[in-house]
Steps between C-alpha positions, in 0.01 A plus 500: 500500500168398349346542156148490362324549171321830445335521161775423248772594750689311768565728796745462788435597863589393854359515851621859555249635247132454423425185306334588167126429493389329177171693490686828457569407138153648449652840577760454226234391252263788575780753474605344168147556368518864604844547342360453151322835517777702664778718368865397482730475798613265774290329766544585867447238771484613863555262794624255239636227726688246289360662186275223373192713426686771313725256317206293377336822383812630327548168321141517374506857369864550403558817702788603722437470873602684817464286814507667843523331839628604842653158581849421373443123492186539291689724257779243467242236407331740260828560317563126479146437377528772237819342366344153507208634296739645242404854603817618674557798270131599498455505880624762746477377861513780758551429868358763733189683611255539218459871570874568465642279223312654206606817324262794520459503122453125451162406353352158431193411293433190711553439873442181698522496878506206739516653849463309827129509585457283811383703803756490780254320730478211250870455421536211748265295282780470242805379697669367186525850348756767594317763703645790300359353180137477614443757777294783354438690823185541705256474208738323263522803272803698619723393210208494255437869565868572441486301176213718380683819594807386305282388210330839499838671461637271231207372291510649154204667326235245410684233699359215705590302808406175671543472877466184706298512823358259753124556484231693311452703819862613483448602137196706600698667779775590252244640257366720781856604586560613142170688494599689816846577363448632146860620491614141445321518166380139482177306518411132527304396192447128554544232764549135404490188709696196388369145540690315770691812608535653844528850356344739249624728224407863434553700180595864539518787254533877497209677671 
């Protein structure tokens, strides 16, 4: 087991899961800014891993949190990290596919998503990371597209989301994807780069 600081939290992880990246605290902070102008309700985090991004966000804004991840080990760490942060009763960790573990009528004013975004052809460049946690398919966007579809079904009226991606080009491709599929009901409003980061963040809202 290993631990690291993440904002005001100390999070636990091990070699079976993706090591938290310090730069992703920027996702928590941006989402916290957005939360101030949103209606009541819990936060949803998709592809949550060990939960650090969502937990840091929940601690900042004082909202309940639903964490979703397909890996059982990651969910175990997320539950531990929620308890360590004093948020056990405010956090619901759900293990399973993101498109099956949410109720049809569940709505969230704020969604954060941290899908794998490394193209399959580049996965070998990161031998220290579990393949399942970084492999985003041919263009790196397979899980990101699923995240947007799930967000489109569960984002409440006037809600907002922040999704993590690998490059500005990927963000542009996702924006085009949403434009071609108006039924998802989302658009990308803003793309942010983070100093010293190897990824980017995109803000989404209702189209």
